[in-house]
C-alpha positions as CSV (number, residue, x, y, z in Angstrom):
1,M,171.0,33.6,-53.0
2,S,168.2,35.6,-50.9
3,A,165.5,37.0,-53.0
4,S,166.5,40.4,-51.0
5,E,170.4,40.5,-52.9
6,S,170.1,43.1,-55.1
7,H,173.0,42.1,-57.3
8,I,171.7,39.4,-59.0
9,D,171.6,39.3,-63.1
10,V,169.2,37.3,-65.3
11,R,171.2,34.3,-66.0
12,S,172.2,34.2,-62.3
13,A,168.4,34.1,-61.4
14,L,166.9,31.8,-64.2
15,K,169.5,29.1,-62.8
16,Q,168.4,29.5,-59.3
17,G,164.9,29.2,-60.2
18,L,165.4,26.0,-62.4
19,A,167.2,24.4,-59.4
20,Q,164.7,25.4,-57.0
21,L,161.8,24.0,-59.3
22,R,163.8,20.9,-60.0
23,E,164.4,20.3,-56.4
24,A,161.0,20.7,-55.9
25,H,160.3,17.7,-58.4
26,I,158.0,20.5,-60.3
27,P,156.9,18.9,-64.1
28,S,159.0,21.0,-67.1
29,F,160.5,22.9,-64.6
30,T,162.6,25.2,-67.2
31,L,159.6,26.3,-69.1
32,A,157.7,27.0,-65.3
33,A,161.1,29.2,-64.6
34,E,161.9,30.8,-67.5
35,L,157.7,31.8,-67.4
36,L,157.9,33.2,-64.1
37,L,160.6,35.5,-64.7
38,L,159.4,36.4,-67.9
39,H,156.1,37.6,-66.3
40,V,158.0,39.3,-63.8
41,L,160.6,41.2,-66.3
42,G,157.5,41.8,-68.3
43,R,159.7,40.7,-71.3
44,D,159.7,37.9,-74.1
45,R,162.0,34.6,-74.1
46,T,164.2,36.2,-77.2
47,W,165.2,39.2,-74.9
48,L,165.8,36.8,-72.0
49,Y,168.6,34.6,-73.9
50,A,169.9,38.0,-75.4
51,H,170.4,39.7,-72.3
52,P,171.6,36.9,-69.6
53,E,174.1,40.0,-67.6
54,E,171.1,41.7,-67.5
55,Q,170.6,43.3,-63.9
56,V,167.5,42.5,-62.1
57,S,165.9,45.0,-59.7
58,S,165.8,43.8,-56.3
59,A,162.1,44.3,-56.0
60,D,161.8,41.9,-59.4
61,A,164.0,39.5,-58.0
62,E,161.7,39.4,-54.4
63,R,158.7,39.0,-56.7
64,F,160.3,36.0,-59.0
65,F,161.6,34.1,-55.6
66,A,158.4,34.8,-54.4
67,L,156.7,33.1,-57.4
68,L,159.0,30.4,-57.2
69,A,158.4,29.2,-53.8
70,R,154.7,29.3,-54.8
71,R,155.1,27.6,-57.9
72,A,157.2,24.4,-55.8
73,A,154.4,24.3,-53.5
74,G,151.9,23.2,-56.0
75,E,150.6,26.1,-57.6
76,P,150.0,26.1,-61.5
77,T,152.6,28.6,-63.6
78,Q,149.4,29.9,-65.0
79,H,147.7,30.9,-62.2
80,L,150.8,32.9,-61.0
81,T,151.3,34.3,-64.5
82,G,147.4,34.8,-64.9
83,K,147.4,33.7,-68.6
84,Q,147.7,30.3,-70.8
85,E,148.2,30.3,-74.8
86,F,145.4,28.5,-76.4
87,W,145.1,27.7,-80.6
88,G,147.5,31.0,-80.6
89,L,145.4,33.5,-78.3
90,E,146.2,34.8,-74.8
91,F,144.1,34.0,-72.3
92,E,143.3,34.8,-68.7
93,V,143.1,32.2,-66.5
94,T,142.3,32.1,-62.6
95,P,141.2,29.7,-60.2
96,N,137.8,29.4,-61.4
97,V,138.4,27.9,-64.8
98,L,140.4,24.7,-66.2
99,I,143.5,25.8,-67.5
100,P,143.2,25.3,-71.8
101,R,145.0,22.4,-72.2
102,P,146.8,21.9,-76.2
103,E,145.1,18.9,-76.7
104,T,141.6,20.5,-76.5
105,E,142.8,22.2,-80.0
106,H,141.8,19.2,-81.5
107,I,138.3,20.1,-81.0
108,I,138.5,23.2,-82.9
109,E,140.4,21.3,-85.6
110,V,137.9,18.7,-85.7
111,A,135.0,20.8,-85.9
112,L,136.4,23.2,-88.6
113,D,137.0,19.9,-90.7
114,R,134.1,18.5,-90.2
115,L,131.7,22.3,-90.9
116,A,134.5,22.3,-94.0
117,V,133.6,18.9,-95.4
118,R,129.8,19.8,-94.8
119,E,130.2,22.8,-97.3
120,R,132.1,20.7,-99.9
121,R,129.5,18.0,-99.6
122,A,126.5,20.8,-100.0
123,G,128.1,22.3,-103.0
124,R,129.4,25.4,-101.4
125,K,132.0,27.8,-101.6
126,Q,135.4,26.8,-99.8
127,T,136.3,30.0,-97.9
128,L,134.0,29.1,-94.7
129,A,133.8,32.2,-92.6
130,G,130.7,30.9,-91.2
131,E,127.7,33.0,-92.0
132,G,124.6,32.3,-90.5
133,L,125.7,29.4,-88.2
134,Q,124.8,28.9,-84.8
135,I,127.7,27.6,-82.7
136,A,126.8,26.2,-78.8
137,D,130.6,26.1,-76.6
138,I,128.9,23.6,-73.6
139,G,130.5,24.0,-70.1
140,T,132.9,27.1,-71.6
141,G,135.0,28.1,-69.2
142,S,137.7,30.3,-70.1
143,A,136.0,30.9,-73.0
144,C,138.8,28.9,-75.6
145,I,136.6,27.0,-77.5
146,A,134.3,29.2,-78.2
147,I,136.6,32.4,-78.8
148,A,138.7,30.1,-81.1
149,L,135.9,29.2,-83.1
150,A,134.7,33.1,-83.4
151,K,138.3,34.1,-84.6
152,E,138.1,31.0,-87.0
153,L,134.3,31.8,-87.8
154,P,133.6,35.6,-87.9
155,G,129.6,35.3,-89.6
156,A,128.7,32.4,-86.9
157,T,126.7,33.3,-84.0
158,I,128.3,31.6,-80.7
159,Y,126.6,30.4,-77.7
160,A,128.7,29.7,-74.9
161,T,127.2,28.2,-71.7
162,D,128.6,27.2,-67.9
163,I,127.2,26.3,-64.9
164,S,129.7,28.7,-63.1
165,S,129.0,32.7,-63.0
166,A,132.8,33.2,-61.6
167,A,133.8,31.4,-65.0
168,L,131.9,33.2,-67.1
169,A,133.0,36.3,-65.9
170,V,136.6,35.3,-66.7
171,A,135.2,34.0,-70.1
172,H,133.6,37.4,-70.9
173,R,136.9,39.1,-69.9
174,N,138.1,36.7,-72.3
175,A,135.6,37.4,-75.3
176,A,137.0,41.3,-74.5
177,R,140.1,40.8,-75.2
178,H,139.5,39.2,-78.2
179,S,137.2,41.6,-79.6
180,V,134.3,39.1,-79.7
181,S,132.1,40.1,-77.3
182,D,129.5,40.9,-79.7
183,R,129.3,37.5,-81.3
184,I,129.3,35.3,-78.1
185,R,126.2,35.1,-76.1
186,F,127.2,33.7,-72.6
187,L,124.2,31.9,-70.6
188,E,124.8,30.6,-67.1
189,Y,122.9,26.7,-67.8
190,N,123.9,23.4,-67.0
191,L,124.6,22.0,-70.1
192,L,121.7,22.6,-72.7
193,D,119.1,23.1,-70.0
194,G,118.3,26.5,-70.9
195,F,117.8,26.1,-74.1
196,T,113.8,24.7,-74.6
197,A,111.6,24.0,-78.0
198,R,109.3,26.6,-76.5
199,G,111.8,29.3,-76.7
200,A,114.5,30.0,-73.7
201,A,112.3,32.7,-72.5
202,N,110.1,29.6,-71.0
203,A,113.3,28.5,-69.4
204,G,113.6,31.4,-67.4
205,P,117.6,32.0,-68.1
206,S,120.0,33.1,-65.8
207,I,122.5,35.6,-67.7
208,V,125.7,36.5,-66.0
209,G,124.8,39.0,-63.4
210,A,124.0,42.5,-64.0
211,Q,127.1,44.0,-63.6
212,H,127.8,42.0,-67.0
213,A,124.7,42.6,-68.9
214,A,125.1,45.5,-70.8
215,P,128.7,44.1,-72.4
216,L,126.9,40.9,-73.3
217,L,124.1,42.5,-74.8
218,A,125.8,45.1,-76.9
219,T,123.9,43.7,-80.2
220,D,120.5,43.4,-78.2
221,S,117.8,45.6,-79.9
222,S,115.6,44.8,-76.7
223,S,114.6,47.4,-74.7
224,N,115.3,45.5,-71.4
225,P,118.5,45.5,-70.7
226,R,118.2,42.7,-68.5
227,Q,116.9,40.1,-71.4
228,S,119.6,37.7,-72.8
229,L,119.9,37.8,-76.5
230,V,118.3,34.1,-76.4
231,T,115.1,35.1,-74.7
232,S,114.3,36.8,-77.8
233,H,113.3,34.3,-80.2
234,Q,112.7,30.3,-80.7
235,S,116.1,28.6,-79.1
236,P,118.2,28.0,-81.9
237,L,118.8,24.8,-83.5
238,F,122.4,24.5,-83.8
239,D,125.1,23.9,-86.6
240,L,127.5,22.8,-84.1
241,I,127.6,21.9,-80.4
242,A,131.1,21.4,-79.4
243,S,131.9,20.8,-75.5
244,N,135.0,19.8,-73.0
245,P,133.3,18.4,-70.2
246,P,133.9,17.5,-66.7
247,Y,135.6,14.0,-67.3
248,I,137.7,13.0,-64.4
249,G,136.3,10.7,-62.6
250,R,136.4,11.3,-58.5
251,R,137.8,7.7,-58.0
252,E,141.1,9.1,-59.8
253,A,141.1,11.9,-57.7
254,A,144.3,10.4,-55.9
255,T,146.1,10.0,-59.4
256,L,146.1,13.3,-60.6
257,M,149.0,15.7,-60.3
258,R,148.6,17.9,-57.1
259,E,148.5,20.9,-59.7
260,V,145.3,19.7,-60.5
261,R,144.0,18.3,-57.6
262,D,144.4,20.9,-55.5
263,H,144.2,24.1,-58.0
264,E,141.9,23.5,-60.6
265,P,138.1,24.0,-59.6
266,E,136.3,20.4,-59.4
267,I,133.0,21.6,-61.1
268,A,135.3,21.8,-64.2
269,L,137.4,18.4,-63.5
270,Y,135.1,15.7,-61.8
271,G,132.2,14.4,-64.6
272,G,131.3,11.6,-61.4
273,E,132.7,8.5,-60.0
274,G,133.7,7.0,-63.1
275,G,133.9,10.7,-64.9
276,Y,131.8,10.0,-68.1
277,E,128.6,10.4,-66.5
278,L,127.7,13.9,-67.7
279,Y,128.2,12.6,-71.9
280,A,124.4,10.9,-71.6
281,D,122.5,13.9,-70.7
282,L,125.2,16.0,-73.2
283,I,124.4,13.6,-75.9
284,A,120.8,13.3,-75.9
285,Q,120.4,17.4,-75.2
286,A,122.5,17.6,-78.4
287,A,120.6,15.6,-80.0
288,A,117.5,17.6,-80.0
289,H,119.2,21.0,-80.6
290,L,121.1,20.6,-84.0
291,K,119.8,21.1,-86.7
292,P,119.6,17.2,-89.6
293,G,123.2,17.3,-90.3
294,G,124.5,19.4,-87.9
295,I,127.5,18.2,-85.9
296,L,128.9,17.4,-82.2
297,V,132.1,17.6,-81.0
298,L,133.3,16.4,-77.8
299,E,136.7,16.0,-75.7
300,L,137.2,12.5,-74.0
301,G,139.1,11.8,-70.6
302,H,141.8,9.2,-71.4
303,N,139.9,6.3,-70.9
304,S,136.1,7.4,-71.2
305,L,135.7,6.2,-75.2
306,P,134.4,2.5,-73.9
307,A,131.3,4.5,-71.8
308,V,130.7,7.1,-74.4
309,Q,131.1,6.4,-77.7
310,P,128.1,3.5,-77.4
311,L,125.9,6.3,-76.8
312,L,126.1,7.4,-80.0
313,D,124.9,3.8,-81.7
314,A,121.5,5.3,-82.3
315,P,120.2,6.2,-85.3
316,T,120.1,9.6,-84.4
317,W,123.6,9.9,-85.5
318,T,126.1,9.0,-88.5
319,N,129.7,9.3,-89.4
320,V,131.1,8.8,-85.9
321,A,134.6,9.4,-85.8
322,V,137.6,9.1,-83.3
323,T,140.4,11.4,-83.4
324,N,143.3,10.7,-81.4
325,D,145.9,13.7,-79.4
326,L,149.7,13.8,-80.0
327,A,150.0,11.3,-77.4
328,G,148.1,8.5,-79.4
329,I,145.2,8.9,-76.6
330,P,141.5,8.8,-78.0
331,R,140.8,13.0,-77.3
332,V,137.7,13.9,-79.7
333,L,134.7,12.0,-80.6
334,A,132.3,13.7,-83.6
335,A,129.2,12.6,-84.9
336,E,126.4,14.6,-87.5
337,R,122.9,14.2,-86.5
338,L,120.7,13.1,-89.3
């Protein structure tokens, strides 16, 4: 049936979508077809299956089949709908940011568990709200980690860095969407490069452009609207540093799904030829910027552990542990600063 034909119901549209994506060998083709149809119709899945005979307008049918063609050609579903769920929250995604993955939620779980254990060891109350905590999310991308932590720890102050100004623009919009802009400070840094012992003011930080300055500085009492919050005092020592850094090796590029290789930002994917090259600098910088007892939580690539874990063998670190994802792959490496 042509996209231009006006007489098509929900069941028929979905059936055709499934067939088209199956024929194109699209992974999870059923889910992709459902999400695209839901996106076009502005409905939820419950409605979709409760109204199979509902007529789809010719305009909506045309939009749906156009999106199906793009998905069949390899564009990620999330880029077509502009969104992805993470930690129960909906995030805007664009080709400028890595699409949040379910396995990255293990970073949030491990971080919260480690902070709770630290509270128990210190004999403090068990209801962790994050009062006074200073947290950094390095390579924030869509800000899914920073925002999830901000939601779970409403008393914490969070710094979110990224080398990409385009990614930071998406991150800022997501923070505004989830009403946490006043507690997340976005900074255009490579890893932790902008934070120095002398204070970030001396490092000349780059904030997310003039057009974003006012919202980012909502809680800044400075009279200078271009001044980042970080520039007004000594660079903080952090209670928690979390990161999902680029960890795919460039030599693996040919093995990636085309949705990833051709459509997600290279700067967020590749961590060097082997994929683990960024970890040495990140771990060394974290050692310099964590408080004693501060926690480092890192996401790993599927084969990164042998190269990365020895970097935490130094006497600087203790309580090193690995968490596997649901597929049994070592996914999160965590440690505490002595």
